TITIZA-372264 format. One line per field, with one value per residue: residue number from 1; x, y, z of N, C-alpha, C in turn. Coordinates in Angstrom, 3 decimals. Atoms other than C-alpha are relative to their C-alpha. Layout:
! residues N
num	c(NUM/...)
nxx	c(X/...)
nyy	c(Y/...)
nzz	c(Z/...)
caxx	c(X/...)
cayy	c(Y/...)
cazz	c(Z/...)
cxx	c(X/...)
cyy	c(Y/...)
czz	c(Z/...)
END
This chain:
! residues 307
num	c(1/2/3/4/5/6/7/8/9/10/11/12/13/14/15/16/17/18/19/20/21/22/23/24/25/26/27/28/29/30/31/32/33/34/35/36/37/38/39/40/41/42/43/44/45/46/47/48/49/50/51/52/53/54/55/56/57/58/59/60/61/62/63/64/65/66/67/68/69/70/71/72/73/74/75/76/77/78/79/80/81/82/83/84/85/86/87/88/89/90/91/92/93/94/95/96/97/98/99/100/101/102/103/104/105/106/107/108/109/110/111/112/113/114/115/116/117/118/119/120/121/122/123/124/125/126/127/128/129/130/131/132/133/134/135/136/137/138/139/140/141/142/143/144/145/146/147/148/149/150/151/152/153/154/155/156/157/158/159/160/161/162/163/164/165/166/167/168/169/170/171/172/173/174/175/176/177/178/179/180/181/182/183/184/185/186/187/188/189/190/191/192/193/194/195/196/197/198/199/200/201/202/203/204/205/206/207/208/209/210/211/212/213/214/215/216/217/218/219/220/221/222/223/224/225/226/227/228/229/230/231/232/233/234/235/236/237/238/239/240/241/242/243/244/245/246/247/248/249/250/251/252/253/254/255/256/257/258/259/260/261/262/263/264/265/266/267/268/269/270/271/272/273/274/275/276/277/278/279/280/281/282/283/284/285/286/287/288/289/290/291/292/293/294/295/296/297/298/299/300/301/302/303/304/305/306/307)
nxx	c(0.065/0.626/0.619/0.038/0.567/-0.863/0.766/-0.904/0.111/0.200/-0.679/0.500/1.318/0.242/1.361/0.655/-0.243/1.171/1.358/0.565/0.206/1.467/1.062/0.150/0.075/0.861/-0.806/-0.925/0.884/0.428/-1.229/-0.097/1.071/-0.242/-0.970/0.616/0.980/-0.875/-0.826/0.985/-0.023/-0.026/-1.358/0.039/0.023/-1.292/-0.754/0.424/0.135/-0.944/-1.272/-1.299/-0.665/0.747/-0.267/-1.352/-0.073/-0.364/0.990/0.885/-0.849/-0.241/1.129/0.518/-0.834/0.494/1.192/-0.079/-0.718/0.975/0.950/-0.606/-0.071/1.287/0.396/-0.762/0.517/1.162/-0.359/-0.710/-1.205/-0.339/-1.372/-0.767/-0.616/0.372/-1.020/0.357/-0.945/0.485/1.577/0.541/0.201/1.250/0.866/-0.448/0.586/1.460/0.053/-0.281/1.135/-0.371/0.608/1.115/-0.073/0.630/-0.878/-1.246/0.185/0.059/-1.221/-0.893/0.254/-0.667/-1.503/-0.529/0.109/-0.953/-1.233/0.118/-0.021/-1.078/-1.110/0.626/-0.155/-1.213/-1.020/-0.481/-0.230/-0.604/-0.927/-0.487/-1.437/-0.324/-1.374/-0.613/0.527/0.538/-1.044/-0.475/1.038/0.020/-1.101/0.310/1.019/-0.447/-0.677/0.978/0.895/-0.252/1.028/1.289/0.139/-0.540/0.305/-0.155/0.401/1.458/0.453/-0.857/0.818/-0.837/-0.549/-0.858/0.706/0.493/0.637/-0.356/1.044/-0.377/0.227/-0.168/-1.468/-1.005/0.027/-0.718/-1.410/-0.382/-0.019/-1.275/-1.194/0.145/-1.007/-1.269/0.134/0.016/1.172/0.153/1.225/0.692/1.019/0.953/1.359/1.006/0.874/0.414/-0.575/-1.000/0.526/-0.919/-1.207/0.314/0.868/1.385/0.321/1.362/1.083/-0.004/0.587/1.319/0.533/0.103/1.259/1.126/0.115/0.445/1.305/0.149/-0.112/-0.749/0.035/-1.072/0.174/0.182/-1.233/-0.846/-0.247/-1.383/-0.071/-0.904/-0.925/-0.845/-0.415/0.226/1.478/0.570/1.643/0.323/0.725/-0.525/-1.326/0.607/0.393/-1.295/-0.799/0.523/-0.291/-1.466/-0.100/0.207/-1.208/-1.074/-0.088/0.583/-0.931/0.651/-0.722/-0.068/1.292/0.138/-0.963/0.628/0.999/-0.662/-0.542/1.100/0.469/0.900/-0.386/1.019/0.553/0.936/-0.140/1.594/0.303/-0.423/-1.239/-0.820/-1.297/-0.485/-0.303/-1.337/-0.847/-0.141/-0.823/-1.532/-0.379/0.161/0.429/0.698/1.553/0.780/1.059/1.015/0.914/1.308/0.824/0.974/0.947/-0.592/-0.887/0.863/0.503/-1.028/-0.298/0.593/-0.288)
nyy	c(1.621/0.751/1.341/1.129/1.316/1.134/1.166/1.122/0.843/1.377/0.403/-0.836/0.405/0.907/0.248/-0.896/-1.414/-0.599/0.329/-0.840/-1.112/0.166/-0.044/-1.330/-1.141/0.450/-0.135/1.115/1.226/-0.070/0.229/1.464/0.383/-0.325/0.788/1.291/0.027/-0.041/1.403/1.109/0.732/-0.776/-0.424/-0.494/1.156/0.397/-0.873/-0.002/1.286/0.972/0.525/-0.702/0.696/-0.538/-1.397/-0.084/0.181/-1.323/-0.536/-0.442/-1.026/-1.247/-0.762/-0.104/-1.182/-1.135/-0.437/-0.410/-1.387/-0.958/-0.262/-0.859/-1.384/-0.586/-0.330/-1.107/-1.022/-0.554/-0.896/-1.051/0.145/-0.659/0.499/-0.626/0.981/1.580/1.062/1.339/0.983/1.171/0.034/-1.310/-1.107/0.073/-0.708/-1.316/-0.678/-0.275/-1.131/-1.350/-0.098/0.356/1.194/0.205/1.223/1.300/0.550/0.296/1.217/1.169/0.229/0.697/1.448/0.555/-0.106/1.091/1.185/0.192/0.038/1.263/1.012/-0.240/0.870/1.178/-0.065/0.617/-0.359/-1.437/-0.154/-1.246/0.035/-1.381/-0.152/-1.111/-0.446/-0.243/-1.223/0.499/0.513/1.283/1.010/0.265/0.921/1.220/0.675/0.502/1.131/1.233/0.290/0.983/-0.049/0.427/-0.152/-1.448/-0.694/-1.332/-1.089/-0.326/-1.068/-0.771/-0.456/-1.078/0.444/1.100/1.159/0.185/1.227/0.680/0.738/0.712/1.518/0.491/0.479/-1.245/-0.647/0.820/-0.282/-1.307/0.017/0.750/-0.858/-1.286/-0.334/-0.350/-1.359/-1.019/-0.154/0.250/0.932/0.596/0.716/0.216/-0.434/0.900/-0.468/1.208/-0.172/-0.936/-1.315/-0.983/0.618/0.237/1.188/-0.535/-0.642/0.488/-0.684/-1.344/-0.007/0.264/-1.163/-0.914/0.319/-0.141/-1.471/-0.696/-0.742/-0.628/-1.402/-0.607/-1.448/-0.579/-0.035/-1.336/-0.499/0.805/1.494/0.484/1.264/0.907/0.347/-1.124/-0.620/-1.355/-0.423/-0.096/-0.087/0.320/1.173/1.028/0.464/0.885/1.257/0.809/0.249/0.890/1.340/0.300/0.353/1.516/0.609/-0.927/-0.028/-1.068/-0.839/-0.673/-0.963/-1.275/-0.538/-0.725/-1.136/-1.024/-0.732/-0.961/-1.101/-0.871/-0.752/0.729/0.161/0.638/1.101/1.032/1.216/0.511/1.388/1.018/0.125/-1.247/0.324/-1.080/-1.035/0.357/-0.192/-1.382/-0.537/0.339/-0.678/-1.355/-0.262/-1.181/0.084/0.620/0.940/0.591/1.208/0.013/1.027/0.436/-1.097/-0.741/-0.980/-1.154/-1.027/-1.000/-0.839/-1.288/-0.683)
nzz	c(-0.456/0.860/-0.630/0.912/-0.463/0.267/-0.097/-0.170/0.872/-0.433/-1.153/-1.126/-0.450/-1.210/-0.178/-0.895/0.299/0.377/-0.419/-0.970/0.849/0.607/-0.811/-0.526/0.945/1.275/1.105/0.040/0.275/1.266/0.763/-0.034/0.890/1.294/0.463/0.089/0.973/1.067/0.080/-0.199/-1.362/-1.256/-0.329/-1.376/-1.044/0.177/-0.755/-1.474/-0.764/0.580/-0.587/0.372/1.194/1.141/-0.013/0.451/1.385/0.712/0.817/-0.998/-0.800/0.558/-0.258/-1.320/-0.376/0.818/-0.558/-1.293/0.100/0.505/-1.037/-0.990/0.632/0.121/-1.364/-0.375/0.872/-0.688/-1.167/0.531/0.474/1.255/0.343/1.246/0.795/-0.345/0.594/-0.621/0.125/0.852/0.120/-0.571/0.835/0.407/-1.098/0.145/1.125/-0.467/-1.039/0.824/0.899/1.255/0.421/-0.947/-0.928/0.641/0.984/-0.669/-0.656/1.104/0.636/-1.064/-0.012/1.212/-0.218/-0.828/0.700/1.162/-0.685/-0.530/1.113/0.686/-0.474/-0.934/-1.459/-0.399/0.848/-0.357/-1.418/-0.325/-1.112/-0.442/-0.414/-0.934/-0.237/1.136/0.858/1.180/0.882/-0.616/0.232/1.321/0.201/-0.662/0.750/1.155/-0.150/-0.433/1.118/1.010/1.006/-0.472/-1.591/-0.411/-1.275/0.150/-1.053/0.210/-0.612/-0.694/-1.284/-0.761/-1.122/0.007/0.444/1.361/0.213/1.142/0.523/1.171/-0.008/-1.242/-0.003/0.033/-1.362/-0.858/0.280/-0.510/-1.398/-0.385/0.280/-0.556/-1.081/0.743/0.559/-1.185/-0.524/-1.419/-0.278/1.160/-0.419/0.908/-0.275/0.171/1.123/0.764/1.479/-0.100/0.399/0.397/0.842/1.362/0.135/-0.069/1.479/0.479/-0.945/0.429/1.244/-0.236/-0.769/1.126/0.763/-0.858/-0.243/1.132/-0.215/-1.367/0.049/-1.120/0.103/-0.383/-1.433/-0.719/-0.543/0.705/-0.421/0.232/0.484/-0.358/1.162/0.251/-1.361/0.246/0.101/1.143/0.103/1.429/0.044/0.953/-0.594/-1.073/0.653/0.522/-1.208/-0.731/0.692/-0.394/-1.536/-0.257/0.023/-0.504/-1.438/-0.857/-0.462/-1.156/-0.718/0.712/0.128/-1.088/0.042/0.890/-0.907/-1.092/0.797/0.514/-1.145/-0.754/-1.268/-0.743/0.937/-0.614/0.563/-0.230/0.243/-1.033/-0.353/-0.079/0.741/0.571/-1.000/-0.214/1.077/0.289/-1.121/0.251/1.226/-0.102/-1.397/-0.292/0.314/-0.915/0.572/-0.775/0.643/-0.338/0.511/-0.982/-0.460/-0.890/0.806/0.706/-1.104/-0.389/1.277/0.041/1.329)
caxx	c(0.084/-0.829/-2.782/-2.221/-4.386/-2.464/-4.192/-2.836/-2.378/-2.638/-1.529/-3.370/-6.601/-7.969/-11.213/-13.569/-12.247/-14.877/-17.653/-17.845/-17.501/-20.730/-22.605/-21.810/-22.067/-24.811/-22.485/-20.022/-22.677/-23.885/-20.396/-20.170/-23.761/-22.621/-19.621/-21.796/-24.228/-21.436/-19.722/-22.940/-21.763/-21.471/-17.907/-19.063/-19.558/-16.079/-14.562/-16.611/-16.858/-14.254/-13.342/-9.773/-8.804/-11.577/-10.695/-7.060/-7.736/-6.350/-9.432/-11.420/-8.560/-8.116/-11.790/-12.249/-9.303/-10.486/-14.011/-12.941/-10.662/-13.484/-15.957/-13.603/-13.034/-16.628/-17.442/-14.613/-15.700/-19.016/-17.160/-15.332/-12.179/-10.228/-6.991/-4.412/-2.784/-3.464/-1.325/-1.688/0.525/0.032/-3.624/-4.071/-3.579/-6.882/-8.519/-6.450/-8.014/-11.589/-10.800/-9.794/-12.922/-11.085/-12.689/-16.133/-16.381/-18.445/-15.852/-12.871/-14.462/-15.245/-11.781/-9.843/-11.649/-10.594/-7.147/-6.731/-8.130/-5.883/-2.940/-3.722/-4.187/-0.961/1.282/0.271/0.033/3.467/5.483/5.783/7.052/8.225/10.714/11.503/15.206/16.495/19.808/20.568/20.364/18.717/21.830/22.937/19.478/19.406/22.709/21.496/18.352/20.322/22.630/19.579/17.617/17.691/16.015/12.223/12.909/13.339/13.413/13.172/12.930/9.152/8.585/10.952/9.518/12.259/14.319/16.491/13.573/13.089/10.697/11.777/9.353/9.518/9.757/9.933/13.356/14.958/13.615/15.007/18.374/18.308/17.536/20.469/22.873/21.540/23.774/26.805/25.391/25.172/21.657/20.648/17.506/15.732/12.335/9.761/6.191/3.093/1.501/-0.069/1.531/4.598/3.278/4.974/7.383/7.502/5.645/2.572/2.646/-0.504/-2.440/-1.413/-2.552/-5.846/-6.474/-5.794/-8.570/-10.855/-10.258/-11.246/-14.084/-13.384/-14.207/-11.403/-11.948/-9.322/-8.752/-9.575/-6.219/-2.848/-2.259/1.261/1.735/3.506/5.243/6.720/6.712/5.277/1.963/-0.475/-3.994/-4.012/-6.689/-4.911/-1.579/-3.562/-5.003/-1.573/0.080/-2.437/-1.710/2.118/1.705/0.938/4.437/6.443/7.914/6.244/8.374/7.041/9.998/10.372/6.658/6.676/9.699/7.653/4.833/7.137/8.534/5.087/4.702/2.685/3.113/-0.075/-1.245/-4.115/-3.721/-7.455/-8.519/-7.109/-3.924/-0.829/1.834/2.152/2.392/5.475/7.080/6.428/7.886/11.219/11.290/9.858/9.596/8.430/5.016/2.647/0.550/-2.566/-4.388/-8.020/-10.204/-12.182/-15.064/-13.016/-10.267/-13.119/-14.388/-10.963/-10.815/-11.333/-11.501)
cayy	c(-9.506/-11.951/-15.339/-18.656/-21.846/-25.080/-28.422/-31.742/-34.753/-38.599/-40.068/-37.415/-39.456/-41.166/-42.793/-40.357/-37.215/-34.748/-36.449/-34.141/-31.290/-32.443/-32.975/-29.474/-27.552/-28.170/-26.684/-29.375/-31.999/-30.806/-30.842/-34.581/-35.057/-33.451/-35.632/-38.812/-37.829/-37.307/-40.679/-42.752/-44.180/-43.075/-41.497/-39.750/-43.131/-44.182/-40.905/-41.165/-44.889/-46.647/-49.423/-48.138/-50.703/-49.216/-45.617/-46.201/-47.395/-44.616/-44.210/-43.535/-41.676/-38.985/-37.759/-38.310/-35.950/-33.452/-33.425/-33.023/-30.122/-28.367/-28.981/-27.259/-24.433/-23.809/-23.565/-21.105/-18.884/-18.558/-17.184/-14.683/-16.360/-14.439/-15.534/-14.276/-17.509/-21.333/-24.373/-28.127/-31.137/-33.481/-34.408/-31.160/-29.054/-30.199/-28.828/-25.648/-25.096/-25.653/-23.227/-20.610/-21.230/-22.585/-25.998/-26.991/-29.497/-31.913/-32.049/-32.252/-35.141/-37.201/-36.593/-37.344/-40.553/-41.332/-40.156/-42.497/-45.290/-44.705/-44.345/-47.644/-49.456/-48.078/-50.337/-53.912/-54.101/-54.980/-53.747/-50.149/-48.706/-45.338/-44.475/-41.395/-40.410/-38.078/-36.209/-36.206/-33.129/-33.423/-33.900/-36.902/-38.331/-38.160/-39.907/-42.546/-43.194/-43.420/-45.890/-48.078/-47.848/-50.642/-50.959/-51.240/-50.647/-46.892/-44.977/-41.244/-38.184/-37.808/-35.350/-32.626/-32.039/-29.772/-29.961/-32.609/-35.050/-36.369/-39.108/-41.500/-43.488/-46.322/-50.118/-51.956/-53.640/-50.185/-48.718/-51.556/-50.995/-47.401/-48.068/-50.566/-48.048/-45.075/-45.090/-45.182/-42.183/-40.262/-40.757/-40.525/-42.706/-44.607/-45.805/-47.453/-45.831/-47.569/-46.661/-48.908/-47.348/-45.383/-41.884/-39.046/-41.060/-42.052/-45.356/-43.214/-42.287/-44.571/-42.808/-39.347/-40.197/-41.591/-38.487/-36.228/-37.983/-37.753/-33.988/-33.236/-30.722/-29.838/-26.322/-24.515/-20.835/-18.348/-18.719/-15.911/-15.914/-17.344/-21.086/-22.231/-25.285/-28.370/-28.907/-25.389/-24.237/-20.903/-19.103/-19.343/-18.185/-19.389/-22.010/-23.704/-23.953/-25.337/-28.097/-29.003/-28.862/-31.126/-33.915/-33.451/-33.421/-37.373/-38.069/-35.017/-34.602/-32.432/-29.429/-28.594/-26.887/-24.530/-24.012/-22.872/-20.567/-18.950/-18.342/-16.784/-14.557/-13.342/-11.992/-14.605/-14.614/-16.392/-19.924/-22.353/-25.965/-27.199/-30.761/-33.882/-33.902/-31.379/-32.719/-29.548/-27.375/-29.363/-29.111/-25.310/-24.624/-26.231/-24.475/-21.015/-20.462/-16.931/-18.166/-19.154/-22.209/-23.217/-26.547/-26.516/-29.548/-30.186/-28.199/-26.955/-25.537/-23.774/-22.241/-20.847/-19.364/-15.560/-13.702)
cazz	c(-56.461/-58.904/-58.307/-59.979/-59.876/-59.940/-60.939/-59.883/-62.209/-62.089/-58.761/-56.634/-56.574/-53.466/-52.637/-50.857/-52.780/-53.293/-51.314/-48.322/-50.734/-52.662/-49.654/-48.371/-51.647/-54.386/-56.867/-56.318/-56.462/-59.732/-61.178/-60.435/-61.862/-65.061/-65.441/-64.597/-67.357/-69.899/-69.206/-68.722/-65.406/-61.862/-61.859/-58.574/-56.863/-58.048/-56.493/-53.168/-52.469/-54.785/-55.066/-55.211/-58.017/-60.359/-59.361/-60.228/-63.753/-65.953/-67.929/-64.655/-62.796/-65.307/-65.510/-61.793/-60.965/-63.473/-62.136/-58.562/-59.410/-61.258/-58.490/-56.025/-58.489/-59.075/-55.263/-54.868/-57.897/-56.084/-53.114/-55.293/-56.383/-58.976/-60.782/-63.343/-64.572/-64.616/-65.045/-64.370/-64.058/-66.992/-66.915/-64.733/-67.733/-68.912/-65.559/-66.137/-69.378/-68.129/-65.218/-67.930/-70.026/-73.012/-72.968/-71.556/-68.733/-70.706/-73.512/-71.029/-69.118/-72.330/-73.751/-70.480/-70.319/-73.925/-73.149/-70.259/-72.325/-75.305/-72.906/-71.244/-74.627/-76.029/-74.194/-72.852/-69.135/-67.635/-70.602/-69.574/-66.339/-64.755/-62.097/-60.001/-59.775/-57.097/-57.367/-61.181/-63.377/-66.939/-68.874/-66.658/-66.788/-70.460/-70.635/-68.269/-70.381/-73.700/-72.158/-70.797/-74.082/-76.753/-80.110/-79.174/-75.504/-75.003/-71.648/-71.554/-69.160/-68.583/-65.912/-64.816/-61.275/-59.940/-56.903/-58.169/-59.095/-62.589/-63.497/-66.374/-68.560/-71.078/-71.729/-68.371/-69.312/-70.103/-66.921/-64.959/-66.713/-65.877/-62.231/-62.032/-63.501/-61.541/-58.552/-60.694/-62.489/-59.247/-58.351/-54.636/-54.977/-57.907/-57.323/-59.513/-59.551/-59.185/-62.590/-65.126/-68.281/-69.219/-69.552/-71.386/-73.632/-77.240/-76.506/-76.075/-79.888/-80.718/-77.742/-79.091/-82.642/-81.276/-79.060/-82.040/-84.020/-81.018/-80.681/-84.222/-84.166/-80.383/-79.829/-77.805/-77.070/-76.254/-72.411/-70.146/-68.580/-69.869/-69.456/-68.949/-71.040/-70.057/-73.473/-73.742/-70.062/-71.486/-71.297/-74.122/-75.090/-78.666/-79.168/-82.233/-80.239/-77.275/-79.320/-80.788/-77.347/-75.733/-78.341/-78.025/-74.203/-74.454/-75.561/-74.527/-71.129/-68.397/-67.828/-64.501/-62.865/-65.813/-65.810/-62.221/-62.756/-65.712/-63.260/-60.752/-63.561/-64.454/-60.862/-59.260/-55.418/-54.365/-55.846/-55.021/-55.636/-56.282/-55.987/-54.226/-52.535/-52.072/-54.444/-56.255/-53.224/-52.230/-55.559/-55.885/-52.429/-53.533/-57.037/-56.224/-52.417/-52.958/-54.188/-51.323/-52.215/-50.467/-51.092/-51.271/-51.753/-48.495/-47.054/-44.121/-46.702/-48.569/-45.346/-44.701/-48.322/-48.320/-51.644)
cxx	c(-0.773/-0.246/0.031/-0.941/0.795/-1.105/0.807/-0.361/-0.222/0.893/-0.564/-1.336/-0.017/-1.563/-0.460/0.209/-1.271/-1.408/-0.489/-0.291/-1.370/-1.101/-0.225/-0.415/-0.874/0.855/0.975/-0.705/-0.379/1.003/0.088/-1.162/0.308/0.984/-0.626/-0.908/0.853/0.635/-1.070/0.257/0.392/1.609/0.079/0.073/1.453/1.052/-0.233/0.141/0.983/-0.904/1.231/0.456/-0.685/0.479/1.421/0.289/0.124/-1.217/-1.092/0.726/-0.145/-1.362/-0.400/0.923/-0.428/-1.260/0.116/0.656/-1.053/-0.952/0.510/0.062/-1.328/-0.617/0.828/-0.254/-1.187/0.341/1.099/1.500/0.319/1.531/0.517/0.571/-0.378/1.090/-0.409/1.052/-0.600/-1.512/-0.502/-0.063/-1.333/-1.074/0.389/-0.855/-1.586/-0.183/-0.021/-1.046/0.343/-0.716/-1.329/0.270/-0.253/0.962/1.300/-0.292/0.118/1.367/1.043/-0.250/0.547/1.384/0.553/-0.142/0.950/1.324/0.211/0.163/1.297/1.176/-0.599/0.406/1.319/1.255/0.625/0.168/0.534/0.648/0.324/1.515/0.237/1.620/0.729/-0.690/-0.500/0.907/0.519/-1.268/-0.267/1.092/-0.306/-1.067/0.562/0.876/-0.950/-0.902/0.743/-0.949/-1.432/-0.180/0.691/-0.412/0.358/-0.261/-1.574/-0.509/1.203/-0.613/0.572/0.553/0.732/-0.804/-0.530/-0.527/0.295/-1.182/0.312/-0.262/0.617/1.568/0.861/-0.101/0.826/1.570/0.526/0.161/1.341/1.262/-0.141/0.859/1.256/0.013/0.006/-1.363/-0.011/-1.039/-0.556/-0.973/-1.182/-1.210/-1.001/-0.928/-0.255/0.257/1.159/-0.352/1.144/1.380/-0.433/-0.769/-1.434/-0.440/-1.503/-1.165/-0.062/-0.819/-1.544/-0.813/-0.205/-1.276/-1.220/-0.240/-0.530/-1.573/-0.104/-0.022/0.904/0.014/1.401/-0.178/0.026/1.332/1.053/0.155/1.384/0.052/1.024/1.163/1.061/0.429/-0.160/-1.506/-0.507/-1.513/-0.498/-0.626/0.728/1.278/-0.432/-0.326/1.283/0.755/-0.589/0.201/1.556/0.267/0.041/1.403/1.164/0.253/-0.773/1.131/-0.483/0.903/0.157/-1.385/-0.336/0.955/-0.581/-1.049/0.502/0.316/-1.165/-0.678/-0.916/0.782/-0.963/-0.476/-0.948/0.192/-1.395/-0.043/0.501/1.520/0.841/1.361/0.727/0.475/1.556/1.093/0.355/0.904/1.565/0.479/-0.152/-0.533/-0.791/-1.463/-0.541/-1.099/-0.868/-0.890/-1.411/-0.973/-1.167/-0.782/0.710/1.182/-0.769/-0.432/1.085/0.339/-0.610/0.445/0.785)
cyy	c(-0.682/-1.493/-1.020/-1.123/-1.145/-1.240/-1.182/-1.040/-1.474/-0.247/0.732/-0.647/-0.818/-0.355/0.903/1.520/0.648/-0.183/0.955/1.417/0.106/-0.079/1.479/1.157/-0.557/0.189/-1.089/-1.145/-0.098/-0.078/-1.546/-0.477/0.338/-1.028/-1.471/-0.156/-0.053/-1.419/-1.120/-0.950/0.937/0.234/0.526/-1.209/-0.596/0.992/-0.171/-1.251/-0.993/-1.134/0.580/-0.676/0.630/1.372/0.193/-0.528/1.349/0.596/0.547/1.065/1.479/0.913/0.324/1.271/1.318/0.593/0.505/1.346/1.121/0.148/0.880/1.441/0.708/0.558/1.287/1.314/0.694/0.860/1.166/-0.059/0.646/-0.411/0.495/-0.985/-1.295/-0.750/-1.386/-0.955/-1.047/0.134/1.363/1.051/0.082/0.788/1.447/0.669/0.091/1.043/1.352/0.204/-0.340/-1.351/-0.277/-1.333/-1.282/-0.492/-0.442/-1.427/-1.286/-0.245/-0.438/-1.419/-0.816/0.019/-1.037/-1.359/-0.167/-0.087/-1.448/-1.138/0.033/-1.030/-1.268/0.147/-0.832/0.209/1.345/0.252/1.571/-0.071/1.453/-0.098/1.128/0.156/0.090/1.221/-0.638/-0.546/-1.556/-0.856/-0.388/-1.040/-1.298/-0.710/-0.523/-1.230/-1.227/-0.479/-1.075/0.186/-0.626/0.038/1.212/0.277/1.399/0.875/0.252/1.148/0.666/0.760/1.042/-0.747/-1.290/-1.355/0.049/-1.380/-0.451/-0.998/-0.792/-1.509/-0.418/-0.419/1.073/0.735/-0.762/0.162/1.289/0.054/-0.730/0.939/1.368/0.492/0.339/1.261/1.198/0.251/-0.343/-1.211/-0.245/-0.869/-0.237/0.693/-0.817/0.510/-1.210/0.266/0.963/1.392/0.936/-0.520/-0.333/-1.250/0.456/0.567/-0.520/0.803/1.499/0.094/-0.229/1.229/1.144/-0.227/0.410/1.419/0.740/0.452/0.551/1.457/0.515/1.549/0.523/0.049/1.368/0.346/-1.041/-1.340/-0.388/-1.623/-1.062/-0.231/1.164/0.657/1.584/0.284/0.139/0.320/-0.179/-1.338/-1.076/-0.482/-0.954/-1.262/-0.877/-0.578/-1.246/-1.471/-0.221/-0.381/-1.661/-0.602/0.733/-0.021/1.175/0.866/0.852/0.914/1.309/0.755/0.986/1.264/1.090/0.670/0.953/1.205/0.813/0.778/-0.558/-0.156/-0.778/-1.239/-0.838/-1.268/-0.810/-1.459/-0.908/0.127/1.408/-0.237/1.331/1.012/-0.299/0.366/1.479/0.656/-0.130/0.789/1.503/0.407/1.404/-0.050/-0.969/-0.828/-0.469/-1.040/0.142/-1.127/-0.621/1.159/0.968/0.888/1.003/0.865/0.924/1.027/1.355/0.705/1.235)
czz	c(-1.037/0.455/-1.005/0.546/-0.639/0.123/-0.059/-1.264/0.596/1.180/1.280/0.386/1.335/0.161/1.087/-0.487/-0.559/0.704/1.053/-0.635/-0.732/0.865/0.546/-1.004/-1.321/-1.237/-0.444/-0.355/-1.513/-1.167/-0.287/-0.812/-1.542/-0.575/-0.068/-1.323/-1.428/-0.341/-0.027/0.970/1.128/0.305/1.430/0.956/0.031/0.998/1.533/0.727/-0.521/-0.830/-0.661/-1.346/-1.236/-0.091/-0.749/-1.340/-0.647/-0.484/0.933/0.771/-0.694/-0.006/1.437/0.652/-0.521/0.642/1.411/0.048/-0.220/0.993/1.027/-0.608/-0.137/1.312/0.320/-0.759/0.652/1.179/-0.304/-0.329/-1.280/-0.229/-1.168/-0.880/0.454/-0.516/0.720/-0.391/-0.868/-0.251/0.577/-0.935/-0.614/0.916/-0.147/-1.161/0.077/0.860/-0.880/-1.084/-1.458/-0.487/0.907/0.700/-0.675/-0.970/0.681/0.727/-1.022/-0.526/1.094/0.117/-1.180/0.060/0.804/-0.620/-1.025/0.724/0.438/-1.160/-0.815/0.103/0.954/1.530/0.277/-0.913/0.179/1.440/0.055/1.325/0.308/0.297/0.789/-0.190/-1.433/-0.679/-1.532/-0.958/0.398/-0.118/-1.391/-0.500/0.490/-0.914/-1.365/0.192/0.356/-1.194/-0.943/-1.019/0.546/1.424/0.339/1.551/-0.205/1.219/-0.218/0.712/0.793/1.192/0.772/1.281/0.083/-0.343/-1.397/0.019/-1.552/-0.378/-1.243/0.277/1.391/0.111/0.054/1.276/1.012/-0.143/0.654/1.616/0.549/-0.162/0.716/1.030/-0.499/-0.669/0.936/0.649/1.514/0.349/-1.466/0.440/-1.071/0.502/-0.193/-0.975/-0.883/-1.462/0.019/-0.793/-0.554/-0.711/-1.403/-0.217/0.060/-1.339/-0.412/0.827/-0.569/-1.245/0.144/0.525/-1.123/-0.914/0.851/0.195/-1.212/0.178/1.531/-0.085/1.149/-0.123/0.599/1.680/0.539/0.520/-0.753/0.777/-0.390/-0.269/0.407/-0.842/-0.030/1.165/-0.218/-0.042/-1.401/0.006/-1.407/-0.021/-0.907/0.807/1.241/-0.323/-0.345/1.237/0.765/-0.636/0.217/1.428/0.322/-0.068/0.473/1.478/0.609/0.532/1.004/0.720/-0.907/-0.157/1.366/0.046/-0.908/0.754/0.892/-0.709/-0.383/1.253/0.946/1.564/0.915/-0.986/0.946/-0.703/0.222/-0.427/1.145/0.266/0.178/-0.630/-0.554/0.921/0.468/-1.032/-0.082/1.214/-0.192/-1.229/0.142/1.391/0.253/-0.314/1.263/-0.380/1.146/-0.595/0.501/-0.665/0.960/0.464/1.009/-0.693/-0.755/0.939/0.355/-1.076/0.354/-1.192/0.208)
END
């Protein structure tokens, strides 16, 4: 029996996340204090007390979700947690790399704060958008995006989440055109997502370039366990490849369905989703029902964990 750790991405944040855990467990509290010191502002207060508008700013959301996930991880490791493989959805890949010892938390907090800043700066607010499509396969989604794209107004598949759900991303006009044409293409549902930027598409190239520069000199160690990367949907333990993939990930689609299938092929039957929310649990259930996923983020969930 093999165990995987799964880490959520942007969208799983909520005001109050990690607060009870930090009250209950000194290790969790110290994790938030470490993040606060790195950033020079009280990220912990944003996580615990909001306001929600500030927490949902991409530059805050990304280090907030990462820190919450690692706070949970550290508490569980003290309780004997062992694992064989890690993966994260988009931003969650940074949490996975911290969990596997490839990147120090202080570096990941700093760089995800910058990553979020660069992503938001790449496209003016209101010019980018994302939408979830239900009921189309990847080929039909690509065709829909090509039809809706125009020079300077691209839209592309961004997240292949599994179970017939694909998220598209790009210029707001192109996304609107894709939504308008989606029913004729065979989609059962097309819904805009409440995001502030068009993640995982070519419009994010300026953010990827700036992140690459910010990552110059970053120490990445060989991870203690394989990390399944979003860009390739394959496990890796090569530090140089990990660095390249983290930069590519900003513009490349998240191949989550294939990533979960890869985890299943490696013999994983038990997984823990660490942090806020249970989005990944639902996706994994539909992609690989043979994997039992338990979400852990609150003290009562930690108390139920037995190593």
